[in-house]
Structures are given as C-alpha cells and as structure tokens.
C-alpha angles and dihedrals in degrees: 000000000000089000093048092051094046093050091049089049092048091050093049092048090048094051090048094047090048094053091042091054091044087052093050093048093049102036106013089244120100092202097046110159095232091053091047092049087051089052092049091051095044097047099070089041091055091047092055091043092049090054089049091049094043090235092160101047110133095237089052092051091059094048107073098200095041090050091052091047093051093042094052090042090055090049090049088052091048096049091045089054089048093052090049090049093049092050094046092046091045088230100127093113090061091067129060113237088214091055092047096048093041090049093049091050095047092046093049091051093043094047091049091051101045097042092049088051095046093049094045093052102032096116092051092046092052094044090234145356118347088230131062107225124189120196117197114193112200110189093330104128119211094008106166118255097203125116097031136096093223130020118198131187104215091214087067099052120006143021115198091209089068103062096173121146091253093050094047088046088059093048094047090052091048096057095031094119100027124123092196134015118201124194123204108192145129119283095251092057097048091094093051092055093044090055090045093052099040092094096037094096090227138107105263126190134184119210112236104181091177087072090057093094090057092056090219118211096194146313131276137162135244118192088339096309117119112242128196113231108225100166137025137188104269094211126039119228091264091052090048091052091048093049094044092051088048092051094049091049098047097041095047093048091049091046091053097044092043098045094107089049092051089052091052096048090046091053093047092049089050095048098046098051141007120255138059121328093230127060112212120198134172110249133179115252142170117334085017087281115148123234136175114260121204125220134162106264112256101168134057109280093235091052099048116128107211094177093054097229093139118056118222113258124209092254099028111178090217093069123114118226092267096035098089091052092049094049095041088055097037089233088129087071097060098092086065085083085079089055086054092052089049091053097243095111140023129224089246126030143090112325110252116243129211112250094250097047113144137193103209105320096332128090111241095251091048091057099052121013090207088068092099093052091074090067095072085096136042119278118246145216086236137009149176093277092054095050087051092056098256100135140106128051120357102217090155136044091241089062089066096039092056093051093044095052091052090047095052090045089052090050095053099046104035121159131159088243090057087053091053093047092050091049092051090048092049094073095068092051096050090092096047129158088239095053104109 
C-alpha cells in the first residue's frame, strides 16, 4: 500500500511539474492558467489510462523497466484521448500547441525517471519485501526459514487435526496480515492443512517437492480433475500474427532487393563446382518437427553431410573454391529467406540445427535435456545467441549451453521490438571470426 501511494503521488507530482514547466516555457509563468487547466484535464484521463494499462499492478511496481513502459503507455493513451476530446469539442484553439507538446515531453521523461528509480529501489524504500510471507513447517525438521516474513513451527502453535474454534482463531490471527501462507508438511497432512486454511481469507500454498521434476507452470482442471501445467504456448495468437506479418514483410523485401545478388552467387556456385546450387538439409524446427533448410552450396556435392554429424572446420577440406567466402560472409544463409516465406522459419529465433549435431562427442539433446524446449517457437535466420557471438563449431559442451541459454531467454521474453533490435545487431556480426 505504501508503494502504491508513493507511486501515485510521484506520478501526480510529475504531471504537475511537467505542466508547470511547460507553462513557464511558453508563458514565463509556471502556474499559467492554461497550463494548469490542461493539467486538470489530463490527470483524470491518465488515471483511467493507468488503470487500463495496469500501471499500478504490484509485479509491475517491482520491475523498473516494465513500470516505465506501462507508465509511459498510460500517458500516451491519456494524451491521445485529450487530443480527440479537443478535436470533438472544437477547443484546439484554447490550448497552446507548444504547451501541450512540451508538457507531454516533460511528463514522459519525468515518469520514466521516477518510475525506474522507484522500481529499482522499491525493496529499500519498503525496508523489506513488498509481500508478507508466512511459512508454517509441520514436522519438517530443518526447513529453511529464509525468504519469509514469519516462520512458524506448527508444533508450537497449531495442529490442523484439532480444528476447534479456538485453534482456528489462533491460526486466523497468525495469518491475518499475510499475502501468502506456505505450508511445508508430510503428504498425508496436506489435506488437513488445506481444510484448515480454506476459510482464512489468504492465499495458501502447500509445498509439493515431488512436482519439482515436472517444472510446473501452474494448475488447471480437466473433467473436474486437477492438472499440472508443464508447458505453454510462448506466443499468443496476436503475437504470432504480428511476428508472421513482420517476417513476410522483411523476407519479401529482402528477396526483391537482393535478387541480383542471388543470381550472381548462384552463377558463382555453379561455375566453381558441379552439382546443385542449393544445399538442402533436414533441420529441427518448431514443435520439434523436421523441415528442409535451404543454403547456397559451399561444399562439393559428393561430400555434403546432410545429417550434420561432422561440424564444419575453419579450413574444411570439403569446401568448394567459393565456399569459404560465402560462409565467412554468411551469404550462404540467404536462401533461408525462402524458408521464411514458406512459414518454416522466422527472421529471428533460435538457429535450427541438423539432427546429428554434436557438442564434443555428445548429441545436443544428450548434453542438455532442455534442448528440445527451444523448439516451442520457429527457428530463425538470426537470433539472440548469434548477436552475442555464439556461433560456429561446437567442440565443447559450453558452446551449446551458451546458445541454449540465449535461445530460452529469447523464447520467454519475446517482443516485436526485440526482433527488430536483434536484426539490427545482426549486421555487425555477419563477418564474425566464428563464421566458417
């Protein structure tokens, strides 16, 4: 509650200061009536927009950049509503455009700075966690008491078997101000604790360590039976539509612009070695389904390794005369724009690997069981791992681990803006020391 009130007060103060500064800039008077009237009109619009944008949700308050994003989004919604209102009321001449634009800029900067500062220092400002967590250990010796506001040994205060009014009263007073109550007990006593806490008006949770191996994401139901959610779709339908539209636009534009370069490379491949222009190889894509990837052929046709058992070396004896040049400049990857148009790949995503790819002597999925998790989204021409420099051969296990960590990070935090940034960051790493 203190954090809520502090952030609301900070937002109001920023809006007031922004309009005062705009009034001072335009009229030489920080408390010019036109600027103050604009502030009074903007404030309720911002309050409604902040509610719509969830700008005051507790998880947001503790995440500095998300707090900034939602605060600025609320401001943008409020200003848009204000412009529409001025237009409909034909009152545009009553507000100085300089005042309006200056107040918007000052407010955006002020909200970004104050929200980032409060989010970054929320724990220190509160003097502890934003949540009150009570942990009750029932017959679990040595259970850690870290990460909670209050740790209780059930033997000292409450036995769930005895659900008398007096006992339940003690339990209710114990958890009265808690945001979460976590119970650590033997499996046979979980039902007793669940029954005791059903009327406590608090979020109660029972620790079930046997589920840890499933890495559950949540709970659901099927025909009345509880189920454990172990996997989810990383991108919602709206996100998939946005990403696909972006892929089609970029891939089609690049194919059109680079058509002459495609023709020159195809001619060079054909003239320097016999065989097809394109190399086709099975790769693992979304849903762990295999597809055929396209590349300009850089190796002699008779020596190609479609299974990918042998990693490409810097001075590989299988290269054609033009092969090293194409691989060093990443030009051999250009035909994958066709895979993007076909819907098998995306412009940005985890790079697809051959089914026989190895790190050292182990297959990728033998080295790390999380390997298959990266295929919940489409593979990409480039990805977060590539712009971080994780590309080329994988002689050691760490070479795969670094890429896998980046791929899983990308999967869990996708946004169209991240795709754009990764594409822009790809250009400098096309000529990379590991590109061979």
